[in-house]
Gaussian input, Z-matrix of N, CA and C with variables (Angstrom, degrees):
# hf/3-21g

backbone

0 1
 N
 C     1     B1
 C     2     B2     1     A1
 N     3     B3     2     A2     1     D1
 C     4     B4     3     A3     2     D2
 C     5     B5     4     A4     3     D3
 N     6     B6     5     A5     4     D4
 C     7     B7     6     A6     5     D5
 C     8     B8     7     A7     6     D6
 N     9     B9     8     A8     7     D7
 C    10    B10     9     A9     8     D8
 C    11    B11    10    A10     9     D9
 N    12    B12    11    A11    10    D10
 C    13    B13    12    A12    11    D11
 C    14    B14    13    A13    12    D12
 N    15    B15    14    A14    13    D13
 C    16    B16    15    A15    14    D14
 C    17    B17    16    A16    15    D15
 N    18    B18    17    A17    16    D16
 C    19    B19    18    A18    17    D17
 C    20    B20    19    A19    18    D18
 N    21    B21    20    A20    19    D19
 C    22    B22    21    A21    20    D20
 C    23    B23    22    A22    21    D21
 N    24    B24    23    A23    22    D22
 C    25    B25    24    A24    23    D23
 C    26    B26    25    A25    24    D24
 N    27    B27    26    A26    25    D25
 C    28    B28    27    A27    26    D26
 C    29    B29    28    A28    27    D27
 N    30    B30    29    A29    28    D28
 C    31    B31    30    A30    29    D29
 C    32    B32    31    A31    30    D30
 N    33    B33    32    A32    31    D31
 C    34    B34    33    A33    32    D32
 C    35    B35    34    A34    33    D33
 N    36    B36    35    A35    34    D34
 C    37    B37    36    A36    35    D35
 C    38    B38    37    A37    36    D36
 N    39    B39    38    A38    37    D37
 C    40    B40    39    A39    38    D38
 C    41    B41    40    A40    39    D39
 N    42    B42    41    A41    40    D40
 C    43    B43    42    A42    41    D41
 C    44    B44    43    A43    42    D42
 N    45    B45    44    A44    43    D43
 C    46    B46    45    A45    44    D44
 C    47    B47    46    A46    45    D45
 N    48    B48    47    A47    46    D46
 C    49    B49    48    A48    47    D47
 C    50    B50    49    A49    48    D48
 N    51    B51    50    A50    49    D49
 C    52    B52    51    A51    50    D50
 C    53    B53    52    A52    51    D51
 N    54    B54    53    A53    52    D52
 C    55    B55    54    A54    53    D53
 C    56    B56    55    A55    54    D54
 N    57    B57    56    A56    55    D55
 C    58    B58    57    A57    56    D56
 C    59    B59    58    A58    57    D57
 N    60    B60    59    A59    58    D58
 C    61    B61    60    A60    59    D59
 C    62    B62    61    A61    60    D60
 N    63    B63    62    A62    61    D61
 C    64    B64    63    A63    62    D62
 C    65    B65    64    A64    63    D63
 N    66    B66    65    A65    64    D64
 C    67    B67    66    A66    65    D65
 C    68    B68    67    A67    66    D66
 N    69    B69    68    A68    67    D67
 C    70    B70    69    A69    68    D68
 C    71    B71    70    A70    69    D69
 N    72    B72    71    A71    70    D70
 C    73    B73    72    A72    71    D71
 C    74    B74    73    A73    72    D72
 N    75    B75    74    A74    73    D73
 C    76    B76    75    A75    74    D74
 C    77    B77    76    A76    75    D75
 N    78    B78    77    A77    76    D76
 C    79    B79    78    A78    77    D77
 C    80    B80    79    A79    78    D78
 N    81    B81    80    A80    79    D79
 C    82    B82    81    A81    80    D80
 C    83    B83    82    A82    81    D81
 N    84    B84    83    A83    82    D82
 C    85    B85    84    A84    83    D83
 C    86    B86    85    A85    84    D84
 N    87    B87    86    A86    85    D85
 C    88    B88    87    A87    86    D86
 C    89    B89    88    A88    87    D87
 N    90    B90    89    A89    88    D88
 C    91    B91    90    A90    89    D89
 C    92    B92    91    A91    90    D90
 N    93    B93    92    A92    91    D91
 C    94    B94    93    A93    92    D92
 C    95    B95    94    A94    93    D93
 N    96    B96    95    A95    94    D94
 C    97    B97    96    A96    95    D95
 C    98    B98    97    A97    96    D96
 N    99    B99    98    A98    97    D97
 C   100   B100    99    A99    98    D98
 C   101   B101   100   A100    99    D99
 N   102   B102   101   A101   100   D100
 C   103   B103   102   A102   101   D101
 C   104   B104   103   A103   102   D102
 N   105   B105   104   A104   103   D103
 C   106   B106   105   A105   104   D104
 C   107   B107   106   A106   105   D105
 N   108   B108   107   A107   106   D106
 C   109   B109   108   A108   107   D107
 C   110   B110   109   A109   108   D108
 N   111   B111   110   A110   109   D109
 C   112   B112   111   A111   110   D110
 C   113   B113   112   A112   111   D111
 N   114   B114   113   A113   112   D112
 C   115   B115   114   A114   113   D113
 C   116   B116   115   A115   114   D114
 N   117   B117   116   A116   115   D115
 C   118   B118   117   A117   116   D116
 C   119   B119   118   A118   117   D117
 N   120   B120   119   A119   118   D118
 C   121   B121   120   A120   119   D119
 C   122   B122   121   A121   120   D120
 N   123   B123   122   A122   121   D121
 C   124   B124   123   A123   122   D122
 C   125   B125   124   A124   123   D123
 N   126   B126   125   A125   124   D124
 C   127   B127   126   A126   125   D125
 C   128   B128   127   A127   126   D126
 N   129   B129   128   A128   127   D127
 C   130   B130   129   A129   128   D128
 C   131   B131   130   A130   129   D129
 N   132   B132   131   A131   130   D130
 C   133   B133   132   A132   131   D131
 C   134   B134   133   A133   132   D132
 N   135   B135   134   A134   133   D133
 C   136   B136   135   A135   134   D134
 C   137   B137   136   A136   135   D135
 N   138   B138   137   A137   136   D136
 C   139   B139   138   A138   137   D137
 C   140   B140   139   A139   138   D138

   B1=1.4209
   B2=1.5811
   B3=1.3078
   B4=1.4696
   B5=1.4729
   B6=1.3574
   B7=1.4372
   B8=1.4874
   B9=1.3480
   B10=1.4756
   B11=1.5224
   B12=1.3188
   B13=1.4505
   B14=1.5550
   B15=1.3188
   B16=1.4755
   B17=1.5587
   B18=1.2967
   B19=1.4828
   B20=1.4706
   B21=1.3685
   B22=1.4509
   B23=1.4772
   B24=1.3225
   B25=1.4653
   B26=1.5249
   B27=1.3414
   B28=1.4333
   B29=1.5369
   B30=1.3014
   B31=1.4603
   B32=1.5759
   B33=1.3283
   B34=1.5211
   B35=1.4875
   B36=1.3798
   B37=1.4525
   B38=1.4994
   B39=1.3382
   B40=1.4835
   B41=1.5369
   B42=1.2926
   B43=1.4847
   B44=1.5072
   B45=1.3193
   B46=1.4939
   B47=1.5075
   B48=1.2810
   B49=1.4847
   B50=1.5225
   B51=1.3313
   B52=1.3971
   B53=1.5099
   B54=1.3482
   B55=1.4318
   B56=1.5270
   B57=1.2929
   B58=1.4669
   B59=1.5125
   B60=1.3382
   B61=1.4625
   B62=1.5269
   B63=1.3345
   B64=1.4472
   B65=1.5080
   B66=1.3459
   B67=1.4650
   B68=1.5286
   B69=1.3431
   B70=1.4840
   B71=1.5088
   B72=1.3381
   B73=1.4548
   B74=1.5557
   B75=1.2876
   B76=1.5252
   B77=1.4928
   B78=1.3784
   B79=1.4587
   B80=1.5283
   B81=1.3170
   B82=1.4478
   B83=1.5273
   B84=1.3678
   B85=1.4877
   B86=1.5281
   B87=1.3105
   B88=1.4811
   B89=1.5003
   B90=1.3541
   B91=1.4532
   B92=1.5030
   B93=1.3591
   B94=1.4672
   B95=1.5087
   B96=1.3112
   B97=1.4494
   B98=1.5313
   B99=1.2586
   B100=1.4788
   B101=1.5284
   B102=1.2830
   B103=1.4810
   B104=1.5709
   B105=1.3173
   B106=1.4756
   B107=1.5075
   B108=1.3360
   B109=1.5124
   B110=1.4891
   B111=1.4133
   B112=1.4762
   B113=1.5291
   B114=1.3239
   B115=1.4811
   B116=1.4747
   B117=1.3703
   B118=1.4328
   B119=1.5118
   B120=1.3544
   B121=1.4641
   B122=1.5144
   B123=1.4016
   B124=1.4340
   B125=1.5302
   B126=1.3425
   B127=1.4631
   B128=1.5191
   B129=1.3449
   B130=1.4870
   B131=1.5011
   B132=1.3450
   B133=1.4525
   B134=1.5331
   B135=1.3563
   B136=1.4742
   B137=1.4879
   B138=1.3355
   B139=1.4726
   B140=1.5128
   A1=110.82
   A2=114.21
   A3=117.74
   A4=110.55
   A5=115.64
   A6=122.09
   A7=107.80
   A8=117.11
   A9=123.48
   A10=110.11
   A11=116.86
   A12=119.82
   A13=107.78
   A14=113.69
   A15=122.76
   A16=108.78
   A17=116.49
   A18=124.28
   A19=106.29
   A20=116.24
   A21=122.32
   A22=113.20
   A23=116.89
   A24=121.66
   A25=109.07
   A26=117.20
   A27=119.38
   A28=112.54
   A29=116.94
   A30=122.78
   A31=110.64
   A32=115.55
   A33=116.67
   A34=113.44
   A35=117.13
   A36=119.44
   A37=118.98
   A38=116.36
   A39=118.97
   A40=110.94
   A41=118.95
   A42=121.13
   A43=112.11
   A44=114.28
   A45=120.26
   A46=109.50
   A47=113.39
   A48=125.42
   A49=110.37
   A50=116.45
   A51=123.60
   A52=110.56
   A53=117.89
   A54=120.84
   A55=106.12
   A56=116.68
   A57=122.60
   A58=111.69
   A59=115.82
   A60=122.01
   A61=108.70
   A62=115.41
   A63=124.57
   A64=115.08
   A65=118.32
   A66=122.94
   A67=112.80
   A68=116.39
   A69=118.19
   A70=109.73
   A71=119.50
   A72=122.08
   A73=108.74
   A74=112.77
   A75=117.40
   A76=109.47
   A77=118.93
   A78=119.82
   A79=110.97
   A80=120.10
   A81=124.87
   A82=107.69
   A83=116.19
   A84=117.34
   A85=110.37
   A86=116.38
   A87=123.56
   A88=111.32
   A89=117.05
   A90=121.13
   A91=112.92
   A92=116.64
   A93=121.55
   A94=114.58
   A95=120.34
   A96=123.42
   A97=113.90
   A98=114.51
   A99=123.23
   A100=110.13
   A101=118.57
   A102=122.78
   A103=107.60
   A104=115.90
   A105=121.71
   A106=113.77
   A107=115.35
   A108=120.27
   A109=115.19
   A110=113.61
   A111=113.94
   A112=113.62
   A113=116.84
   A114=120.44
   A115=116.65
   A116=118.96
   A117=122.45
   A118=112.28
   A119=117.33
   A120=120.61
   A121=108.54
   A122=116.50
   A123=121.35
   A124=111.74
   A125=114.92
   A126=121.86
   A127=107.21
   A128=114.28
   A129=117.89
   A130=112.53
   A131=118.96
   A132=120.59
   A133=106.95
   A134=117.40
   A135=115.84
   A136=114.81
   A137=117.92
   A138=123.89
   A139=111.23
   D1=130.32
   D2=-174.93
   D3=-95.97
   D4=157.80
   D5=179.54
   D6=-128.24
   D7=155.82
   D8=174.65
   D9=-131.17
   D10=135.78
   D11=179.97
   D12=-104.98
   D13=129.43
   D14=178.85
   D15=-118.56
   D16=144.36
   D17=172.28
   D18=-88.76
   D19=131.54
   D20=177.04
   D21=-127.69
   D22=157.15
   D23=177.17
   D24=-145.41
   D25=143.73
   D26=176.48
   D27=-89.92
   D28=172.41
   D29=-177.66
   D30=-61.73
   D31=-25.03
   D32=-179.86
   D33=-94.29
   D34=1.96
   D35=175.10
   D36=102.67
   D37=-3.49
   D38=177.11
   D39=-69.36
   D40=129.13
   D41=179.87
   D42=-103.98
   D43=153.04
   D44=177.99
   D45=-161.48
   D46=-171.32
   D47=179.83
   D48=-123.74
   D49=145.31
   D50=170.60
   D51=-121.27
   D52=118.24
   D53=179.79
   D54=-103.10
   D55=114.25
   D56=-177.20
   D57=-107.75
   D58=137.05
   D59=-175.78
   D60=-110.95
   D61=147.00
   D62=173.47
   D63=49.78
   D64=-118.04
   D65=-169.37
   D66=-88.78
   D67=-4.65
   D68=-178.12
   D69=-64.73
   D70=141.99
   D71=-179.35
   D72=-113.68
   D73=156.56
   D74=-179.83
   D75=-64.59
   D76=-33.83
   D77=-179.06
   D78=-65.61
   D79=-40.75
   D80=178.76
   D81=-67.23
   D82=-39.23
   D83=-178.95
   D84=-64.14
   D85=-48.91
   D86=-179.85
   D87=-56.46
   D88=-42.49
   D89=-178.57
   D90=-67.70
   D91=-31.87
   D92=-173.42
   D93=-94.64
   D94=-11.76
   D95=-175.63
   D96=-118.31
   D97=160.51
   D98=174.26
   D99=-127.00
   D100=168.18
   D101=179.83
   D102=-61.60
   D103=134.05
   D104=175.70
   D105=-66.92
   D106=-26.41
   D107=-177.44
   D108=-85.52
   D109=-40.84
   D110=-173.02
   D111=-133.60
   D112=-6.27
   D113=177.74
   D114=84.23
   D115=6.00
   D116=178.13
   D117=-75.79
   D118=159.90
   D119=177.95
   D120=-63.20
   D121=148.68
   D122=179.29
   D123=-109.55
   D124=161.62
   D125=-179.22
   D126=-140.06
   D127=153.14
   D128=171.76
   D129=-75.98
   D130=138.15
   D131=175.19
   D132=-85.89
   D133=129.00
   D134=175.95
   D135=-58.66
   D136=145.86
   D137=-179.30
   D138=-75.01

């Protein structure tokens, strides 16, 4: 099973990583999660 690492950032500027496995997509991850620090919506940081 392969994994992919994405850089993410919330609307308030907190940065983090999202490690996705298999068929999970970054779009589904972003839609289903909030920032762990403040609860704001998250976005993928362009590479």
